[in-house]
N, C-alpha and C positions, 0 to 999 in steps of 0.2 A: 504493500500500500504506500503510495507516494504522499508527500506532505500536503498537496492540495486536496487529496481525498481525506486525509486526517482532519483538515480544517473544515471541510464540508460536514464531517461528523460532529466536530466540536461546535460549529454554528448551529447544527440541528439540536444538539444538547442544550445550548443556551436558549433557543426558542422554546424547547420543551419545558425547561425550567421556568421561563417567563410565563408561559401559558398555565402551567401548574399552579404557580404562586399568584400571579395576577388574575388568574381565572376565578378563584374564590373571592379575591379582592373585588373584582368587578361584580361578581354575584352578590356580595353583601351590599354593595352600593345600590344595585337594582332592588334588593329586598327592602331597602328603607321605605319604598312605596308599596311593595307587594305584601310585605309581612308585618311591618311595624304598625301598630294601631294608634300610637300617640307619641308625643315628644320624648318621654323617658325610654320607650322601647327603641326609638330611632337612635338615641344616645347609646343604648346597649349595643346595637348592631355596629355603630361606628367605632365603639370602643373595642369590639372584638378584633378589629384590624388596625386600630390606632397605633400600636407599637411596631407594626410590620409593613404597612402599605408602602411606605417610601423605600424600604429596603427591597421590596419586591420589584420595584421599577428599575433597580440597578441592573437586573438581568436584561432588560430592554436596551439600556445604554451599552452594555457589554456586547450584546448580540449585534447591535448596529455598528459599533466600533470595530468589532472583529470582522464583520462583512466588508466594511470600508477598507480595512488593512489587508485582508486575505484575498478578497475578490473585488477589486475596485471597479471592474467593468460591470459586474453584477449590481453593485451598489449604485453606480451611475445610472444604469438603465432602469433599475427598480425605482429609485427616488425621483427620476425625471418623468417616467411613465405614470407612476402612481402618485404624482405630486399632490393633487387635490385630496385624495383619500388619506394620504399620510399626513398632510397638513391638518385635516379635520381631526385626525387622531391626536396630533401634537397639541392642537388648541384645547381639545377635551382634557388631555392630561394636565396641561397648565392650569386650566380653570378648576380641575378636580383638586389639585394641590391647594389652590386658594380657598376652595370650599371647605376642605378639612381644617385648614389653619385658621380661617376667619370666622367660621360658624359660631364658635363659642366666645368671640371677642365682645359681643354685645348681648344683653339679655332680652332685647326687643324680639317678640315672637315673629314679626314679619321678617326681620333680618335673618333669623335662623331658618325660617321656612324657605326663603329664597335660596339660601345656600344649600339647603337639603334638596330642593329641586335640581340645583346644579350637580350635586353628588349623584343623583339618580340618572340624569341625562348624560353626564360625562362618564358614567360607568356603562350605560346601555349602548351608546353609539360606538365606542371603541370595541366592545365585545362583538358587535355585529361587523364592523368594518375590518377587523383583523381577519375574520373568516372570509370576507369578500376578497381581501388582498391575497391571502395564501391560496385560496381556490384558483384565482387567476394565475398565480405563479405556477401551480401544478398543471393546470389545464392548458396553458400556453397563451401568449399574447402576441400582438402584431409587432414583431421585431424585424427590422430590415437588414439588408446585407452589411450595413455599417455597425450593426449592433445597437441601433437606436430604436426607441419605441415609436411606432408609426401610427398608433391608434389614437383614440380620444377617450375622455372620461366615460362616456356612455358605453363604450365597448367593454368596460370593466363590469357593467351591470347586466351580465348575461345570466341565464337561469342557473347554471352550475355555480357561479360565484354567489348569487343571492341565496341559494340553498346552503352554501358553505357558511355564509354569514348567519343564517338562522340556526345552523348547527352550533357554531361557537357561542352564539347568544344563549341558546337554551342549555348548552352543556355547562357554560360558566355559571348560569343561574342555578342549575342543579348542584354544581360543585359548591357554590356559595351557600345554598340552603343546607346541605349536609354539614358544611363547616359551622354554620350558625347552630345547628342542632348539637354539634360537638362542643361548642364553646359557651353555651348559655344554660340558664336554669329556669325552672318554672314553666309558666304557660307558653312563653315564646319558644321554648325548646320543643314542646309538644306540637305547636302549630308549624314549626319549621319541619319537623318530621312528616307531618301531613302534606305540607306543600311540596316537600321533596318527592313524594310519591307522584304527584301530578307533573311536576317539571321533569322528573326522570322518565316518565312514560312518553311525554312529548319529545324529549331528547332522543329516546330510543328509536322512535319512528323516523325522525329527521336524520339522525346519524346513520341509521342502517341504509336509508336511501342514498345518502351522500357517499358513504364508504363503498357501497356496491357500484355506484356510478364511477367513482375514482378507480376502483380495481378493474372494472371492465374497460375503461378507456386507456389507462396507462400503468396498471399494476403488474406485478410479477409474483413469484412464490414468496419472497420475503415480505412484500406488502400485504399479501393475503394472510400470512401468519400474524402480522401486526393487527390487521382488521379483526381477525378472530379473537385475539386477546382483548381488543377494545370492546367488542360486543359482549364477550363473557364478563369482563370486568364491570361493565355498566349494569348488566343483569344482576351480578353479585352485589353491587352497591344498592340496587333497589331492594333486593331480598334482605340484606343486612340492615338497611334503614327500617324495614318493616319489623325486624326482630329487635330493634332498639340498640343495635351495636354501632353507635355513631362513629367510633374511631375506625373500625374496619370499613364501614361504609365510605368514610372520607378517603381512606387509602385506596379503595377500589375505584371511586370516582376520579381520583388522581391518576391511577393506572390507566383509566379510560382516556384521559387527556394525553398522557405520555404515549400510549400506543397509537392513538389516532394521529397525533402530530408526527410521530415516527413513521407511520404509514405514508403520510404525504411526502416526507423527505425520501423515503425508500422508492416511492413511485416517481419522484422527480429525478433521482440520480441516474446517470452522470450529468444530466443537465442541471443548471441552476435557474435558467429561465428559457423554457422552450419557445421557439418561434412558431406561431400558427400560420405564417406566410410560407415558410420553407424550413424544414427540419435542419438543413445545412446551415442556416443562419442562427441557430440556437446558441445561447451562451452555455458553456459547459464548465466543469470544474477545472479543465485544463486551459481553455482559451480565455477564461475570465479571471484567472488567479494572478497573484503577485509573483515576484521572483522567488526562487528557492531560498535565497539568503533571507529575504524578508520573512518568509514562512518559518524558517529555522529560528530566527530571533524571537518571533512571536510565540513559538512553541516553548522556548525556555522561559519566557516571561509568564506564560499561562501556567506552566508547570509549577512555578514558584508561588504565584499569587492566588490561583484558584482555590487550593486547599485552605488558605487563610480566610478567604471570603466565605467559604462553606462552613468553616468552624464558627466564625463570628455569627453568621445568620442562624445557624442551628442553635447556638447559645441563646440568641434573642427569642426564638420560639420556645425554648425550654423555660426561660425565665417567666414568660407571659403565657404559660400553659393552662392556668386555672380557668374554670368557668366563671361567668359573671351573669348577673341578672338585674332586674329593675331595683332590687333592694340594695345593690352596690352603687347605684347612681345617687349622688348627693343632690338634694333639692337646692335650686338657686333661689 
């Protein structure tokens, strides 16, 4: 295996980590409208991710930076062709940060309510748009002979991509619901488990259709294996949620995300952005990568820094592992 293949795998791992962590993060943001009945319950939901949401976004920064350094042609075509979609995601993430930080700065109910609306929409829109973006990457877009994107924004809103957006939206919501059931106490925990049943069934229908479509159009034996794991893990998460085993249900919903995203990358390889105009114009791990020396230096840096980041983030989750409920929320 050559270094550009190794870095394709590493970038896939970074995106998998981001969707696993930010997936429940987005899901909790969506649940502030779907699950919480009043202001104290919304505070409970926000507090479940309060210590970790900003750390989860580090995975996105690392994935984007690694793509830029390891595959500059991929980065250039992706960010120029998907400019509007990625800009919308970036704006949502910026506003989301402001919403988390500013919501509690004033006691005015209207002030809090407006920032809570912002948390909901800036969680829902990226959860949908990430699915649209990655579905287009796997399905193929209009890339010309020069390696430039030759389509327009509307070309990205095709049926396959829209289905991919609905899958990530429903899957992240389900993942977040299971996380809330794992992290809360009392009535909100019970209602989260009930809602997880509904969101899980919707996710199962959408995901099965999307994964079969992906496997039929561009899959192989490895992607088929990942698809089977994703489907079985989702069914296991539903069964464990019904049994009240929230910890195992969360692990299985996470495995579903890991396997589903891995399937997309397995179906994509050795391309990084297939061309729908001519397969010969596709960007691949070989023609889109940086020099061998650049990849070698990056490998040493990643080998030293990645374990430190994993240890620190794992410690953060361990410290804030306890459940919380409305009784833990101080009255203003």
